[in-house]
Structures are given as structure tokens and as C-alpha cells.
N, C-alpha and C positions, 0 to 999 in steps of 0.2 A: 222803378222800385227795386232795390237790391234784395236778394233772397239770402236768408241766414245760411243756407247750404251752399252758396256760391263760394268759390275759392278766394284766397288772398293772393294777390299778384306781387311779385318782387321783380324789380327791373334794375339792371346795371349795364355799364358799358361792356362788361365781361364777367369774370367769375368772382369779382370782388364782393358782391352782395351775398354770396352763399353763406358766410358765417352769420349774417343777419337773419337769413331764413332759418338757419339752424337754431339760433336763439329764440326766434318766434315759435318754432316748432316745439321747443322744450316748454315754453310758457303756455302754449295753446295747442296741446296734443290732439284735440278733437277736430282741429281745422284741417282743411286741405289747401295745398299751395301750388302755385305755378310760378315759374321763373323764366325770365327772358334776358338773355345776354345779347347785347347789340354787337355781335361779332363783326358785322359789316362796317360799323362805325368806330370800333376800337382803334386807338385810345382816345379818350375825351380830353385828357389833361393838356394836350398840346394843340387843341383846336380853339378857334375863336369862339367867343361867347355866343354869338348868333348861330353858329353852326351846331354847338352843343344843344342850344334850345330847340332848334329845328329837329335834330335827331331824336332828342328825348320825347318831344311831343309826338312825333310820328311813330316812334317805337311803342310808346305807351298806348297810343290810339289803336294800333294794330293788335296789341295784346288784349286790350279791353274788348275789342270787337270779336276776337277769337274765343276768349274765355269767360267773359261776363263777370268779372270779379266784384266782390263787395268792398274791396279796399285795394289800394296800390301803395306799395312801399318803394320809394325811389332810393334804392340801396346803393347809392353812389354819391359821394360828397360833392364832386364837381357838378354833376347834374342837378343835385339839390340846390346848391348855391346859385347856379346860373339859370335853372329852368323850372323850379318847383311851382312858381306862380303861374307860369305859362301852362304847365300840365294841369294845374287846378282849374284854370280858366277854360281849358279844353274839355274838362270832365266835370261839369257842374253836378253837385249832388253826390259825387263819389268821394269816399274817404281817401285822401292822399297824404301819406306820412313821409317826411324826408329824413335824411341822415345828415347831421352836421358834426363838425369836430367837437369833441368833448372838452371844451375849454372850461366850463364851469366846474366839473369834478376835478380837473387837473389843478385849477387854482386852489381848490379846497385842500389838495394834497401837498402842494408845493410850499416848502419852508424857505427855500432860497428866493422865491418869487421870480423865478425864471423858468418859463415853460417852453418846451420845444414842440413844434407841429411839423410833422413830415407828411406830405401830401403830394398831389400833382402840382405842376407849375400853375395851372389855372386856378386851383383851389387856394393855394397860398397867396396868390396875388389878388383874390377876389375881395371886393369891399365887404362882402358878407362876413368873412373871417375877421376883418378889422372891427366890424360892429360887434361881433361876439366877444372879442377881446376887450373892447371898451365897456361892454355891459357886465361881463363876469370876471374879468381879470385886469381891471384898470391899473392896479398897483403892481402888475407883473410885467417883466420884459418878455416879449414873445419872439422866439427864435424860429423863423420859418425856413423850411428846407423843402424844395421841390425835387422829387426823385423819380423822373420818368423811367430811368433804367430799372428801378426796382419794380415798377408797375409791369413792365415788359417781362421781367423775370418771373413774377407770379403767374402772369397770364400764359406764358409760353413754356417755362422751364421748371416750374415748381414741382410738378409731378415727376417722380423719378430722380429728383435732386438728392444729393447727400446732405447730411447735417452740416458738414464743413462748407459746402457751396452756399447753403442758406445763411450761415453765419457771416460768410464773406460778403454776401449780397447786401445785408443790412448794415455792415460795419461802417461804410462811408458816411451815411446819414447820422448814425448814432454817434460816431466820432466827432462830427462837426458840431453836434448839439452838446456833447459832453465838454468840448473845448470852450463852449460859452457858459458852462456852469449850470446847465439845466438839471433839475431834479424830478421833472415830470415830462414824459414824452407822450404827446397825443398822436395816435394813429389816425391821421386825417384823410386817408384814402382807404376805402373799404378793402381794397386788395391787400393792404398790409396786415389785416387781421389774420390772414393765413400764416403770418410770420410773427405773431405776437410772442410766442415762446422764444424765438430767436432774438427778437428785440430785447426781451428781458435778460437773456443770457449775456448778450454783448454789453448792455448798459450797466449791468451789475445790480446788487441788492439795494443800493441807495437811491435808485431811480424808479419811479412809478411809471408803468406803461398803461395808458388809459385809452379806452375806446368807448363807443356809444351803443354797442349792440344791445345790451340789456335795457338801456333807456329807451331805445327805439321800439323794442318788443313790448315794453310796458306802455308806451304811448299808443301803440297799435291796439293793445288790449283795451285800453281806456276808451279810445274812440269807438271801437266796436261795441263796447258796453253802452256808451252814450246813445248810440244809434239803434240799440236793440238787435244787433247783428252778431253777438258773440255766441259761438257754437259751444255748448256745454256738454253735449253727449258725444260718444265716440261713434262716428258713422263710417269707420274704416273697415268694417267687416267684409265678409265675402261679397264680391261684386262692387265694392267701393272703388272709386277712381284713385289711382296712385298720384303722388305729386309729380308734376311734369316739367320738363325742360324744353324751352323753345329757343331758337337762335334766329337772328336776322341773317340775310344772305343765303345763297344756295349751298347745297351740299350737306352731307351727313356730319355728325358731330366730330368724327375723327377721334384719335386716341386722347387728345387733350380734353376736349369738352366731354367726351364719353367717359374719360377717367374721373373727371370732377362730378359728373352725373352719378356715377356709381358710388363715389365717396360720400356724396350727400343724399343718397337715396332717391334720385330723381329718374323718371322714365322719359326717354327721348320721345318728343311729341311732334317734331317737325320744324319747318322754317316759316318765318313770317316775313312779309315784304319790308 
């Protein structure tokens, strides 16, 4: 039986899920959160599907054992597309919410009926994305761009980067999609939400930049309400537990993960196997 005062857990291959945690925190300010970045397994987008499933199940299992959450958000598109069913099977009775590319809202915004999706190589090649496109954007051309370089940029070099460096980092993917005439770009890797303003600046005012963070937060709130687990009072007073960051693999968070923890208001809590 999950307790209403238990935290909500977020999981990603790295720092990509932090904007999703931030959106959930805005919508659910009375809740407490924990976050696990699979540092030892990063990146997911270049790995085989079986390996992604194995890593996601193992990491979430360790996080659940350590923190006893009332819900888990798989804040990683690749892990959701390849492993959400396996994670649910491994955690019966636990709320598990995934993140998927925001194809439906992008289709609603596109007048040209050409939508771009920039994600990891694994995510853009997944049958899951094809199914979303058939379900919600059957009359649209889907332009798929896998950008592993941009994932690495966000994970390793975003902190301390200049605006010019960030604009140049997103320019290749944006340019490839604009060349195909898209008027809506879906940020289909959670890492890319850290660069949403840069995507908008390079794409220009005629192109919508779409992501799923608000939809995922709303889905999380809905599931908690359905299960009677929504915390509606503020338990963050004196003595309350801070939101916490965990990493896989040995070692302290270092300047990168430590910097992201500070930026998103997380307290370093240690390593998980």
C-alpha cells in the first residue's frame, strides 16, 4: 500500500527529465520528489532495445527500493518507448507514467501538415513513434531526426555554455527540418527541453516548438487523484525532506550533476547500484 506522503520518483538516463520534474513541481507544489539519473548507463539512444529495457527496469527497481515512491515518472522518451511495459510489469500496483513525443498537439498546430521530431536514434526508429503518428497525425508527413550529438551536449556541456554555443548546437537538426518545410517541431528527447528557447530562436516565429512536460504533469496529477494519493497540503515545513538527486555508478556528482542539482533545487542523496 503506497502512502500519500511518499515521494514521486522521476527517472531518466541523465539530466533530461529535470524539466519534467520542474513542471510537476509547479503543478503539485505540496509533493516531494526524488530523481535518479542513470549516469552509469548514459546514453540510452545508441543502445539496443534489450539493453535499454534491462537498464531501465534495474534502475527503477533500485530507486523504488531506496525511496518507496507512490508514483514513478519515466522522464525519458527512449526508455518509455522501449521499456515502460517492462517497468510496469516489474512494479505491480505502482503508478508508472511515461513520456512520449507530443505528436497529437503538434498535429493540431501544424498547418503545413509536416511535423518534425528530433530525438535519439532509438526513439525516432521505434515502432512506438510510428504508432503515435498513425494515431494522431495520419495526414501529416513526419520528419524524423536523430541527434545523439545534441544529447551529449546537454548532458556534458550545457552548464557554462554560451548562448552562441547553444544556438549552434541546435542549428543542424532545426535546419534539416526547416529544409523539409515543417512548421511544428516536437522535442522528442527530454534532454532537448533544456534548449527549448534555443530551438524556438533558430526555428523562427512561424514554427511551433512542442513538448509534453505539461501533459505529463497533468497525467501524473490525474493518476494520483484516481488512486487517492494526491497530496493537497504543504508538508515542506521545518524538518521536511528536501527533493533529492540520486545517480547510478560510483562517485560524487561532480560539477555537472552538482550544477544541475543546484539549478533544479535538488539535494545530493547518493549513488544507487
